[in-house]
mmCIF file as Biopython writes it, N, C-alpha, C and O atoms, coordinates in Angstrom:
data_model
#
loop_
_atom_site.group_PDB
_atom_site.id
_atom_site.type_symbol
_atom_site.label_atom_id
_atom_site.label_alt_id
_atom_site.label_comp_id
_atom_site.label_asym_id
_atom_site.label_entity_id
_atom_site.label_seq_id
_atom_site.pdbx_PDB_ins_code
_atom_site.Cartn_x
_atom_site.Cartn_y
_atom_site.Cartn_z
_atom_site.occupancy
_atom_site.B_iso_or_equiv
_atom_site.auth_seq_id
_atom_site.auth_asym_id
_atom_site.pdbx_PDB_model_num
ATOM 1   N N  . GLY A ? 1  ? -6.013  -6.010  -17.323 1.0 0.0 1  A 1 
ATOM 2   C CA . GLY A ? 1  ? -4.534  -6.076  -16.129 1.0 0.0 1  A 1 
ATOM 3   C C  . GLY A ? 1  ? -3.444  -6.124  -17.051 1.0 0.0 1  A 1 
ATOM 4   O O  . GLY A ? 1  ? -3.370  -6.114  -18.279 1.0 0.0 1  A 1 
ATOM 5   N N  . PHE A ? 2  ? -2.118  -6.213  -15.545 1.0 0.0 2  A 1 
ATOM 6   C CA . PHE A ? 2  ? -0.857  -6.022  -16.680 1.0 0.0 2  A 1 
ATOM 7   C C  . PHE A ? 2  ? 0.116   -6.381  -15.703 1.0 0.0 2  A 1 
ATOM 8   O O  . PHE A ? 2  ? -0.265  -6.186  -14.549 1.0 0.0 2  A 1 
ATOM 9   N N  . ASP A ? 3  ? 1.082   -6.776  -15.811 1.0 0.0 3  A 1 
ATOM 10  C CA . ASP A ? 3  ? 2.121   -7.735  -14.848 1.0 0.0 3  A 1 
ATOM 11  C C  . ASP A ? 3  ? 2.901   -7.565  -13.860 1.0 0.0 3  A 1 
ATOM 12  O O  . ASP A ? 3  ? 4.103   -7.332  -13.981 1.0 0.0 3  A 1 
ATOM 13  N N  . VAL A ? 4  ? 2.441   -7.641  -13.046 1.0 0.0 4  A 1 
ATOM 14  C CA . VAL A ? 4  ? 2.281   -7.459  -11.558 1.0 0.0 4  A 1 
ATOM 15  C C  . VAL A ? 4  ? 3.919   -7.189  -11.406 1.0 0.0 4  A 1 
ATOM 16  O O  . VAL A ? 4  ? 4.351   -6.119  -10.979 1.0 0.0 4  A 1 
ATOM 17  N N  . ALA A ? 5  ? 4.612   -8.086  -11.734 1.0 0.0 5  A 1 
ATOM 18  C CA . ALA A ? 5  ? 6.590   -8.135  -11.125 1.0 0.0 5  A 1 
ATOM 19  C C  . ALA A ? 5  ? 7.095   -7.156  -11.260 1.0 0.0 5  A 1 
ATOM 20  O O  . ALA A ? 5  ? 7.823   -6.676  -10.391 1.0 0.0 5  A 1 
ATOM 21  N N  . GLN A ? 6  ? 6.766   -6.402  -12.758 1.0 0.0 6  A 1 
ATOM 22  C CA . GLN A ? 6  ? 6.921   -5.239  -13.411 1.0 0.0 6  A 1 
ATOM 23  C C  . GLN A ? 6  ? 6.491   -4.515  -12.879 1.0 0.0 6  A 1 
ATOM 24  O O  . GLN A ? 6  ? 7.299   -3.655  -12.528 1.0 0.0 6  A 1 
ATOM 25  N N  . ALA A ? 7  ? 5.288   -4.321  -12.505 1.0 0.0 7  A 1 
ATOM 26  C CA . ALA A ? 7  ? 4.860   -3.172  -11.933 1.0 0.0 7  A 1 
ATOM 27  C C  . ALA A ? 7  ? 5.282   -2.792  -10.144 1.0 0.0 7  A 1 
ATOM 28  O O  . ALA A ? 7  ? 5.414   -1.681  -9.632  1.0 0.0 7  A 1 
ATOM 29  N N  . MET A ? 8  ? 5.382   -3.816  -9.665  1.0 0.0 8  A 1 
ATOM 30  C CA . MET A ? 8  ? 6.292   -4.028  -8.216  1.0 0.0 8  A 1 
ATOM 31  C C  . MET A ? 8  ? 7.465   -3.533  -8.203  1.0 0.0 8  A 1 
ATOM 32  O O  . MET A ? 8  ? 7.892   -3.032  -7.162  1.0 0.0 8  A 1 
ATOM 33  N N  . GLN A ? 9  ? 7.926   -3.555  -8.901  1.0 0.0 9  A 1 
ATOM 34  C CA . GLN A ? 9  ? 9.640   -3.113  -8.978  1.0 0.0 9  A 1 
ATOM 35  C C  . GLN A ? 9  ? 10.033  -1.508  -8.593  1.0 0.0 9  A 1 
ATOM 36  O O  . GLN A ? 9  ? 9.500   -0.463  -8.968  1.0 0.0 9  A 1 
ATOM 37  N N  . ALA A ? 10 ? 11.207  -1.748  -7.672  1.0 0.0 10 A 1 
ATOM 38  C CA . ALA A ? 10 ? 11.270  -0.197  -7.401  1.0 0.0 10 A 1 
ATOM 39  C C  . ALA A ? 10 ? 11.674  0.528   -7.972  1.0 0.0 10 A 1 
ATOM 40  O O  . ALA A ? 10 ? 12.848  0.175   -8.090  1.0 0.0 10 A 1 
ATOM 41  N N  . ASP A ? 11 ? 11.502  1.715   -8.667  1.0 0.0 11 A 1 
ATOM 42  C CA . ASP A ? 11 ? 11.849  2.407   -9.921  1.0 0.0 11 A 1 
ATOM 43  C C  . ASP A ? 11 ? 12.641  4.234   -9.307  1.0 0.0 11 A 1 
ATOM 44  O O  . ASP A ? 11 ? 11.871  5.195   -9.306  1.0 0.0 11 A 1 
ATOM 45  N N  . ASP A ? 12 ? 13.628  4.372   -9.009  1.0 0.0 12 A 1 
ATOM 46  C CA . ASP A ? 12 ? 13.839  5.907   -8.483  1.0 0.0 12 A 1 
ATOM 47  C C  . ASP A ? 12 ? 13.589  7.023   -9.420  1.0 0.0 12 A 1 
ATOM 48  O O  . ASP A ? 12 ? 13.561  8.236   -9.213  1.0 0.0 12 A 1 
ATOM 49  N N  . THR A ? 13 ? 13.425  6.378   -10.428 1.0 0.0 13 A 1 
ATOM 50  C CA . THR A ? 13 ? 13.078  7.791   -11.833 1.0 0.0 13 A 1 
ATOM 51  C C  . THR A ? 13 ? 11.705  7.956   -11.663 1.0 0.0 13 A 1 
ATOM 52  O O  . THR A ? 13 ? 11.281  8.634   -12.599 1.0 0.0 13 A 1 
ATOM 53  N N  . VAL A ? 14 ? 10.666  7.583   -10.750 1.0 0.0 14 A 1 
ATOM 54  C CA . VAL A ? 14 ? 9.277   7.697   -11.083 1.0 0.0 14 A 1 
ATOM 55  C C  . VAL A ? 14 ? 8.913   7.876   -9.847  1.0 0.0 14 A 1 
ATOM 56  O O  . VAL A ? 14 ? 8.987   6.962   -9.026  1.0 0.0 14 A 1 
ATOM 57  N N  . THR A ? 15 ? 8.456   9.122   -9.539  1.0 0.0 15 A 1 
ATOM 58  C CA . THR A ? 15 ? 7.583   9.683   -8.104  1.0 0.0 15 A 1 
ATOM 59  C C  . THR A ? 15 ? 5.994   9.700   -8.287  1.0 0.0 15 A 1 
ATOM 60  O O  . THR A ? 15 ? 5.118   9.805   -9.146  1.0 0.0 15 A 1 
ATOM 61  N N  . GLY A ? 16 ? 6.214   9.516   -6.819  1.0 0.0 16 A 1 
ATOM 62  C CA . GLY A ? 16 ? 4.836   9.236   -6.625  1.0 0.0 16 A 1 
ATOM 63  C C  . GLY A ? 16 ? 4.144   7.855   -5.199  1.0 0.0 16 A 1 
ATOM 64  O O  . GLY A ? 16 ? 4.783   7.364   -4.269  1.0 0.0 16 A 1 
ATOM 65  N N  . PHE A ? 17 ? 2.523   7.592   -5.639  1.0 0.0 17 A 1 
ATOM 66  C CA . PHE A ? 17 ? 2.766   6.475   -4.710  1.0 0.0 17 A 1 
ATOM 67  C C  . PHE A ? 17 ? 2.473   5.187   -5.503  1.0 0.0 17 A 1 
ATOM 68  O O  . PHE A ? 17 ? 1.490   4.534   -5.155  1.0 0.0 17 A 1 
ATOM 69  N N  . GLY A ? 18 ? 3.488   4.603   -6.894  1.0 0.0 18 A 1 
ATOM 70  C CA . GLY A ? 18 ? 3.678   3.336   -7.356  1.0 0.0 18 A 1 
ATOM 71  C C  . GLY A ? 18 ? 3.057   2.560   -6.143  1.0 0.0 18 A 1 
ATOM 72  O O  . GLY A ? 18 ? 2.924   2.781   -4.939  1.0 0.0 18 A 1 
ATOM 73  N N  . LEU A ? 19 ? 2.633   1.217   -7.299  1.0 0.0 19 A 1 
ATOM 74  C CA . LEU A ? 19 ? 2.712   -0.300  -6.273  1.0 0.0 19 A 1 
ATOM 75  C C  . LEU A ? 19 ? 3.467   -0.680  -5.081  1.0 0.0 19 A 1 
ATOM 76  O O  . LEU A ? 19 ? 3.127   -0.975  -3.935  1.0 0.0 19 A 1 
ATOM 77  N N  . PHE A ? 20 ? 4.986   -0.555  -5.894  1.0 0.0 20 A 1 
ATOM 78  C CA . PHE A ? 20 ? 5.918   -0.782  -4.927  1.0 0.0 20 A 1 
ATOM 79  C C  . PHE A ? 20 ? 5.701   -0.057  -3.574  1.0 0.0 20 A 1 
ATOM 80  O O  . PHE A ? 20 ? 5.826   -0.564  -2.459  1.0 0.0 20 A 1 
ATOM 81  N N  . GLY A ? 21 ? 5.342   1.259   -3.876  1.0 0.0 21 A 1 
ATOM 82  C CA . GLY A ? 21 ? 5.692   2.367   -2.316  1.0 0.0 21 A 1 
ATOM 83  C C  . GLY A ? 21 ? 3.907   2.186   -1.824  1.0 0.0 21 A 1 
ATOM 84  O O  . GLY A ? 21 ? 3.664   2.952   -0.892  1.0 0.0 21 A 1 
ATOM 85  N N  . ILE A ? 22 ? 3.367   1.820   -2.015  1.0 0.0 22 A 1 
ATOM 86  C CA . ILE A ? 22 ? 1.968   1.438   -1.554  1.0 0.0 22 A 1 
ATOM 87  C C  . ILE A ? 22 ? 2.023   0.110   -1.179  1.0 0.0 22 A 1 
ATOM 88  O O  . ILE A ? 22 ? 0.962   -0.282  -0.693  1.0 0.0 22 A 1 
ATOM 89  N N  . ARG A ? 23 ? 3.027   -0.830  -1.249  1.0 0.0 23 A 1 
ATOM 90  C CA . ARG A ? 23 ? 3.376   -2.058  -0.847  1.0 0.0 23 A 1 
ATOM 91  C C  . ARG A ? 23 ? 4.262   -1.625  0.670   1.0 0.0 23 A 1 
ATOM 92  O O  . ARG A ? 23 ? 3.917   -1.918  1.814   1.0 0.0 23 A 1 
ATOM 93  N N  . GLU A ? 24 ? 5.352   -0.932  0.290   1.0 0.0 24 A 1 
ATOM 94  C CA . GLU A ? 24 ? 5.968   -0.484  1.189   1.0 0.0 24 A 1 
ATOM 95  C C  . GLU A ? 24 ? 5.443   0.060   3.007   1.0 0.0 24 A 1 
ATOM 96  O O  . GLU A ? 24 ? 5.893   -0.238  4.114   1.0 0.0 24 A 1 
ATOM 97  N N  . ARG A ? 25 ? 4.245   1.008   2.525   1.0 0.0 25 A 1 
ATOM 98  C CA . ARG A ? 25 ? 3.993   1.835   3.297   1.0 0.0 25 A 1 
ATOM 99  C C  . ARG A ? 25 ? 2.911   0.905   4.422   1.0 0.0 25 A 1 
ATOM 100 O O  . ARG A ? 25 ? 2.756   1.250   5.594   1.0 0.0 25 A 1 
ATOM 101 N N  . PHE A ? 26 ? 2.135   -0.477  3.716   1.0 0.0 26 A 1 
ATOM 102 C CA . PHE A ? 26 ? 1.303   -0.917  4.550   1.0 0.0 26 A 1 
ATOM 103 C C  . PHE A ? 26 ? 2.470   -1.577  5.024   1.0 0.0 26 A 1 
ATOM 104 O O  . PHE A ? 26 ? 2.624   -1.299  6.213   1.0 0.0 26 A 1 
ATOM 105 N N  . VAL A ? 27 ? 3.489   -2.447  4.530   1.0 0.0 27 A 1 
ATOM 106 C CA . VAL A ? 27 ? 4.373   -3.252  5.291   1.0 0.0 27 A 1 
ATOM 107 C C  . VAL A ? 27 ? 4.857   -2.729  6.525   1.0 0.0 27 A 1 
ATOM 108 O O  . VAL A ? 27 ? 4.983   -3.382  7.561   1.0 0.0 27 A 1 
ATOM 109 N N  . ALA A ? 28 ? 5.166   -1.327  6.346   1.0 0.0 28 A 1 
ATOM 110 C CA . ALA A ? 28 ? 5.701   -0.735  7.976   1.0 0.0 28 A 1 
ATOM 111 C C  . ALA A ? 28 ? 4.176   -0.468  8.318   1.0 0.0 28 A 1 
ATOM 112 O O  . ALA A ? 28 ? 3.988   -0.778  9.494   1.0 0.0 28 A 1 
ATOM 113 N N  . LEU A ? 29 ? 3.516   -0.202  7.971   1.0 0.0 29 A 1 
ATOM 114 C CA . LEU A ? 29 ? 2.648   -0.254  9.451   1.0 0.0 29 A 1 
ATOM 115 C C  . LEU A ? 29 ? 1.935   -1.465  10.152  1.0 0.0 29 A 1 
ATOM 116 O O  . LEU A ? 29 ? 1.138   -1.360  11.084  1.0 0.0 29 A 1 
ATOM 117 N N  . GLY A ? 30 ? 2.360   -2.665  9.538   1.0 0.0 30 A 1 
ATOM 118 C CA . GLY A ? 30 ? 2.172   -3.833  10.640  1.0 0.0 30 A 1 
ATOM 119 C C  . GLY A ? 30 ? 1.173   -4.839  8.766   1.0 0.0 30 A 1 
ATOM 120 O O  . GLY A ? 30 ? 1.450   -6.037  8.808   1.0 0.0 30 A 1 
ATOM 121 N N  . GLY A ? 31 ? 0.559   -4.603  7.891   1.0 0.0 31 A 1 
ATOM 122 C CA . GLY A ? 31 ? -0.068  -4.825  7.024   1.0 0.0 31 A 1 
ATOM 123 C C  . GLY A ? 31 ? 0.464   -5.271  5.803   1.0 0.0 31 A 1 
ATOM 124 O O  . GLY A ? 31 ? 1.640   -5.535  5.553   1.0 0.0 31 A 1 
ATOM 125 N N  . SER A ? 32 ? -0.584  -5.334  5.019   1.0 0.0 32 A 1 
ATOM 126 C CA . SER A ? 32 ? 0.148   -6.365  3.663   1.0 0.0 32 A 1 
ATOM 127 C C  . SER A ? 32 ? -0.134  -5.691  2.428   1.0 0.0 32 A 1 
ATOM 128 O O  . SER A ? 32 ? -0.428  -4.525  2.691   1.0 0.0 32 A 1 
ATOM 129 N N  . PHE A ? 33 ? -0.172  -5.913  1.218   1.0 0.0 33 A 1 
ATOM 130 C CA . PHE A ? 33 ? -0.976  -5.202  -0.200  1.0 0.0 33 A 1 
ATOM 131 C C  . PHE A ? 33 ? -0.564  -6.358  -1.242  1.0 0.0 33 A 1 
ATOM 132 O O  . PHE A ? 33 ? 0.592   -6.623  -1.573  1.0 0.0 33 A 1 
ATOM 133 N N  . SER A ? 34 ? -1.448  -6.837  -1.584  1.0 0.0 34 A 1 
ATOM 134 C CA . SER A ? 34 ? -1.606  -7.697  -2.213  1.0 0.0 34 A 1 
ATOM 135 C C  . SER A ? 34 ? -2.210  -7.192  -3.855  1.0 0.0 34 A 1 
ATOM 136 O O  . SER A ? 34 ? -3.071  -6.313  -3.832  1.0 0.0 34 A 1 
ATOM 137 N N  . VAL A ? 35 ? -1.717  -7.798  -5.427  1.0 0.0 35 A 1 
ATOM 138 C CA . VAL A ? 35 ? -2.071  -7.746  -6.299  1.0 0.0 35 A 1 
ATOM 139 C C  . VAL A ? 35 ? -2.211  -8.876  -7.130  1.0 0.0 35 A 1 
ATOM 140 O O  . VAL A ? 35 ? -1.288  -9.682  -7.240  1.0 0.0 35 A 1 
ATOM 141 N N  . ASP A ? 36 ? -3.596  -9.047  -7.903  1.0 0.0 36 A 1 
ATOM 142 C CA . ASP A ? 36 ? -4.001  -10.028 -8.954  1.0 0.0 36 A 1 
ATOM 143 C C  . ASP A ? 36 ? -4.243  -9.978  -9.742  1.0 0.0 36 A 1 
ATOM 144 O O  . ASP A ? 36 ? -5.445  -10.242 -9.782  1.0 0.0 36 A 1 
ATOM 145 N N  . SER A ? 37 ? -3.659  -9.656  -11.191 1.0 0.0 37 A 1 
ATOM 146 C CA . SER A ? 37 ? -3.729  -9.370  -12.530 1.0 0.0 37 A 1 
ATOM 147 C C  . SER A ? 37 ? -3.268  -10.058 -13.434 1.0 0.0 37 A 1 
ATOM 148 O O  . SER A ? 37 ? -2.136  -10.541 -13.454 1.0 0.0 37 A 1 
ATOM 149 N N  . ARG A ? 38 ? -4.245  -10.182 -14.399 1.0 0.0 38 A 1 
ATOM 150 C CA . ARG A ? 38 ? -3.998  -10.772 -15.676 1.0 0.0 38 A 1 
ATOM 151 C C  . ARG A ? 38 ? -4.615  -9.786  -16.565 1.0 0.0 38 A 1 
ATOM 152 O O  . ARG A ? 38 ? -5.568  -9.037  -16.352 1.0 0.0 38 A 1 
ATOM 153 N N  . PRO A ? 39 ? -3.616  -9.986  -17.982 1.0 0.0 39 A 1 
ATOM 154 C CA . PRO A ? 39 ? -3.985  -8.980  -18.966 1.0 0.0 39 A 1 
ATOM 155 C C  . PRO A ? 39 ? -5.220  -9.489  -19.355 1.0 0.0 39 A 1 
ATOM 156 O O  . PRO A ? 39 ? -5.310  -10.714 -19.265 1.0 0.0 39 A 1 
ATOM 157 N N  . GLY A ? 40 ? -6.311  -8.820  -19.810 1.0 0.0 40 A 1 
ATOM 158 C CA . GLY A ? 40 ? -7.112  -8.895  -20.375 1.0 0.0 40 A 1 
ATOM 159 C C  . GLY A ? 40 ? -8.447  -9.419  -19.574 1.0 0.0 40 A 1 
ATOM 160 O O  . GLY A ? 40 ? -9.534  -9.628  -20.112 1.0 0.0 40 A 1 
ATOM 161 N N  . LYS A ? 41 ? -8.174  -9.574  -18.309 1.0 0.0 41 A 1 
ATOM 162 C CA . LYS A ? 41 ? -8.864  -9.988  -17.204 1.0 0.0 41 A 1 
ATOM 163 C C  . LYS A ? 41 ? -9.517  -9.296  -16.206 1.0 0.0 41 A 1 
ATOM 164 O O  . LYS A ? 41 ? -10.617 -9.528  -15.703 1.0 0.0 41 A 1 
ATOM 165 N N  . GLY A ? 42 ? -8.615  -8.305  -15.945 1.0 0.0 42 A 1 
ATOM 166 C CA . GLY A ? 42 ? -8.510  -7.245  -14.934 1.0 0.0 42 A 1 
ATOM 167 C C  . GLY A ? 42 ? -8.314  -7.365  -13.685 1.0 0.0 42 A 1 
ATOM 168 O O  . GLY A ? 42 ? -8.511  -8.523  -13.316 1.0 0.0 42 A 1 
ATOM 169 N N  . THR A ? 43 ? -7.911  -6.443  -12.613 1.0 0.0 43 A 1 
ATOM 170 C CA . THR A ? 43 ? -6.879  -6.656  -11.411 1.0 0.0 43 A 1 
ATOM 171 C C  . THR A ? 43 ? -7.775  -6.196  -10.602 1.0 0.0 43 A 1 
ATOM 172 O O  . THR A ? 43 ? -8.773  -5.486  -10.726 1.0 0.0 43 A 1 
ATOM 173 N N  . ARG A ? 44 ? -6.902  -7.065  -9.197  1.0 0.0 44 A 1 
ATOM 174 C CA . ARG A ? 44 ? -7.609  -7.460  -7.917  1.0 0.0 44 A 1 
ATOM 175 C C  . ARG A ? 44 ? -6.999  -6.621  -7.144  1.0 0.0 44 A 1 
ATOM 176 O O  . ARG A ? 44 ? -6.300  -6.257  -8.090  1.0 0.0 44 A 1 
ATOM 177 N N  . CYS A ? 45 ? -6.410  -5.618  -5.811  1.0 0.0 45 A 1 
ATOM 178 C CA . CYS A ? 45 ? -5.579  -5.294  -4.939  1.0 0.0 45 A 1 
ATOM 179 C C  . CYS A ? 45 ? -6.389  -5.112  -3.701  1.0 0.0 45 A 1 
ATOM 180 O O  . CYS A ? 45 ? -7.467  -4.536  -3.555  1.0 0.0 45 A 1 
ATOM 181 N N  . SER A ? 46 ? -5.496  -5.840  -2.689  1.0 0.0 46 A 1 
ATOM 182 C CA . SER A ? 46 ? -6.146  -6.320  -1.657  1.0 0.0 46 A 1 
ATOM 183 C C  . SER A ? 46 ? -5.367  -6.017  -0.407  1.0 0.0 46 A 1 
ATOM 184 O O  . SER A ? 46 ? -4.338  -6.631  -0.125  1.0 0.0 46 A 1 
ATOM 185 N N  . PHE A ? 47 ? -6.001  -4.825  0.523   1.0 0.0 47 A 1 
ATOM 186 C CA . PHE A ? 47 ? -4.798  -4.189  1.523   1.0 0.0 47 A 1 
ATOM 187 C C  . PHE A ? 47 ? -5.716  -4.196  3.042   1.0 0.0 47 A 1 
ATOM 188 O O  . PHE A ? 47 ? -6.782  -3.779  3.495   1.0 0.0 47 A 1 
ATOM 189 N N  . THR A ? 48 ? -4.491  -4.980  3.460   1.0 0.0 48 A 1 
ATOM 190 C CA . THR A ? 48 ? -4.839  -5.201  5.270   1.0 0.0 48 A 1 
ATOM 191 C C  . THR A ? 48 ? -4.071  -4.121  5.986   1.0 0.0 48 A 1 
ATOM 192 O O  . THR A ? 48 ? -2.899  -3.827  5.747   1.0 0.0 48 A 1 
ATOM 193 N N  . ALA A ? 49 ? -4.870  -3.545  6.915   1.0 0.0 49 A 1 
ATOM 194 C CA . ALA A ? 49 ? -4.085  -2.995  8.207   1.0 0.0 49 A 1 
ATOM 195 C C  . ALA A ? 49 ? -4.256  -3.310  9.930   1.0 0.0 49 A 1 
ATOM 196 O O  . ALA A ? 49 ? -5.238  -3.695  10.565  1.0 0.0 49 A 1 
ATOM 197 N N  . PRO A ? 50 ? -3.581  -3.146  10.143  1.0 0.0 50 A 1 
ATOM 198 C CA . PRO A ? 50 ? -3.862  -3.803  12.019  1.0 0.0 50 A 1 
ATOM 199 C C  . PRO A ? 50 ? -4.514  -2.664  12.406  1.0 0.0 50 A 1 
ATOM 200 O O  . PRO A ? 50 ? -3.843  -1.632  12.432  1.0 0.0 50 A 1 
ATOM 201 N N  . LEU A ? 51 ? -6.031  -2.600  12.809  1.0 0.0 51 A 1 
ATOM 202 C CA . LEU A ? 51 ? -6.623  -2.069  13.573  1.0 0.0 51 A 1 
ATOM 203 C C  . LEU A ? 51 ? -6.537  -1.530  15.081  1.0 0.0 51 A 1 
ATOM 204 O O  . LEU A ? 51 ? -6.776  -2.383  15.936  1.0 0.0 51 A 1 
ATOM 205 N N  . ILE A ? 52 ? -6.144  0.126   15.658  1.0 0.0 52 A 1 
ATOM 206 C CA . ILE A ? 52 ? -5.504  -0.052  16.874  1.0 0.0 52 A 1 
ATOM 207 C C  . ILE A ? 52 ? -6.850  0.365   17.668  1.0 0.0 52 A 1 
ATOM 208 O O  . ILE A ? 52 ? -7.391  1.345   17.156  1.0 0.0 52 A 1 
ATOM 209 N N  . GLU A ? 53 ? -7.286  0.021   18.415  1.0 0.0 53 A 1 
ATOM 210 C CA . GLU A ? 53 ? -8.422  0.711   19.213  1.0 0.0 53 A 1 
ATOM 211 C C  . GLU A ? 53 ? -8.101  1.337   20.542  1.0 0.0 53 A 1 
ATOM 212 O O  . GLU A ? 53 ? -6.915  1.300   20.870  1.0 0.0 53 A 1 
ATOM 213 N N  . ASP A ? 54 ? -8.845  1.833   21.257  1.0 0.0 54 A 1 
ATOM 214 C CA . ASP A ? 54 ? -8.624  2.758   23.029  1.0 0.0 54 A 1 
ATOM 215 C C  . ASP A ? 54 ? -7.238  3.920   22.611  1.0 0.0 54 A 1 
ATOM 216 O O  . ASP A ? 54 ? -6.915  4.610   23.578  1.0 0.0 54 A 1 
ATOM 217 N N  . GLN A ? 55 ? -6.698  4.098   21.745  1.0 0.0 55 A 1 
ATOM 218 C CA . GLN A ? 55 ? -5.602  5.061   21.903  1.0 0.0 55 A 1 
ATOM 219 C C  . GLN A ? 55 ? -5.668  6.396   21.941  1.0 0.0 55 A 1 
ATOM 220 O O  . GLN A ? 55 ? -6.775  6.880   21.705  1.0 0.0 55 A 1 
ATOM 221 N N  . GLU A ? 56 ? -4.854  7.062   22.156  1.0 0.0 56 A 1 
ATOM 222 C CA . GLU A ? 56 ? -5.306  8.862   22.295  1.0 0.0 56 A 1 
ATOM 223 C C  . GLU A ? 56 ? -4.595  9.231   21.043  1.0 0.0 56 A 1 
ATOM 224 O O  . GLU A ? 56 ? -3.420  8.923   20.839  1.0 0.0 56 A 1 
ATOM 225 N N  . PRO A ? 57 ? -5.507  10.053  20.014  1.0 0.0 57 A 1 
ATOM 226 C CA . PRO A ? 57 ? -4.905  10.556  19.458  1.0 0.0 57 A 1 
ATOM 227 C C  . PRO A ? 57 ? -3.595  11.490  19.386  1.0 0.0 57 A 1 
ATOM 228 O O  . PRO A ? 57 ? -3.444  12.184  20.391  1.0 0.0 57 A 1 
ATOM 229 N N  . THR A ? 58 ? -2.550  11.644  18.308  1.0 0.0 58 A 1 
ATOM 230 C CA . THR A ? 58 ? -1.139  12.102  18.993  1.0 0.0 58 A 1 
ATOM 231 C C  . THR A ? 58 ? -1.161  12.925  17.617  1.0 0.0 58 A 1 
ATOM 232 O O  . THR A ? 58 ? -1.680  12.439  16.612  1.0 0.0 58 A 1 
ATOM 233 N N  . GLY A ? 59 ? -0.463  14.426  17.621  1.0 0.0 59 A 1 
ATOM 234 C CA . GLY A ? 59 ? -0.214  15.199  16.743  1.0 0.0 59 A 1 
ATOM 235 C C  . GLY A ? 59 ? -0.484  16.629  16.605  1.0 0.0 59 A 1 
ATOM 236 O O  . GLY A ? 59 ? -0.610  17.262  17.653  1.0 0.0 59 A 1 
ATOM 237 N N  . ALA A ? 60 ? -0.594  17.249  15.489  1.0 0.0 60 A 1 
ATOM 238 C CA . ALA A ? 60 ? -0.925  18.993  15.828  1.0 0.0 60 A 1 
ATOM 239 C C  . ALA A ? 60 ? -2.670  18.984  15.738  1.0 0.0 60 A 1 
ATOM 240 O O  . ALA A ? 60 ? -3.175  20.100  15.611  1.0 0.0 60 A 1 
ATOM 241 N N  . ASP A ? 61 ? -3.544  17.886  15.791  1.0 0.0 61 A 1 
ATOM 242 C CA . ASP A ? 61 ? -4.458  17.970  15.034  1.0 0.0 61 A 1 
ATOM 243 C C  . ASP A ? 61 ? -5.325  17.324  16.892  1.0 0.0 61 A 1 
ATOM 244 O O  . ASP A ? 61 ? -6.504  17.550  17.164  1.0 0.0 61 A 1 
ATOM 245 N N  . SER A ? 62 ? -4.674  16.817  17.522  1.0 0.0 62 A 1 
ATOM 246 C CA . SER A ? 62 ? -5.038  16.684  19.072  1.0 0.0 62 A 1 
ATOM 247 C C  . SER A ? 62 ? -5.630  17.493  19.430  1.0 0.0 62 A 1 
ATOM 248 O O  . SER A ? 62 ? -5.343  18.673  19.229  1.0 0.0 62 A 1 
ATOM 249 N N  . PRO A ? 63 ? -6.966  16.960  20.279  1.0 0.0 63 A 1 
ATOM 250 C CA . PRO A ? 63 ? -6.799  18.164  21.261  1.0 0.0 63 A 1 
ATOM 251 C C  . PRO A ? 63 ? -6.259  18.388  23.029  1.0 0.0 63 A 1 
ATOM 252 O O  . PRO A ? 63 ? -6.530  17.561  23.900  1.0 0.0 63 A 1 
ATOM 253 N N  . VAL A ? 64 ? -5.908  18.957  23.141  1.0 0.0 64 A 1 
ATOM 254 C CA . VAL A ? 64 ? -5.183  19.710  24.207  1.0 0.0 64 A 1 
ATOM 255 C C  . VAL A ? 64 ? -6.158  19.392  25.808  1.0 0.0 64 A 1 
ATOM 256 O O  . VAL A ? 64 ? -5.786  19.897  26.868  1.0 0.0 64 A 1 
#
């Protein structure tokens, strides 16, 4: 386990997908991200994101 409050802080000196960045991405998608951690006991992360059905793919990989 670890200190969740410290790990969830934004840090401009660190690059990558830290916990703060992961949470921001899930929230932007309309989902959520939570962390339950206790030193010496372990960590549990929960991710939720909305499921969008019946939507045509878009982008460069889409069939024409």
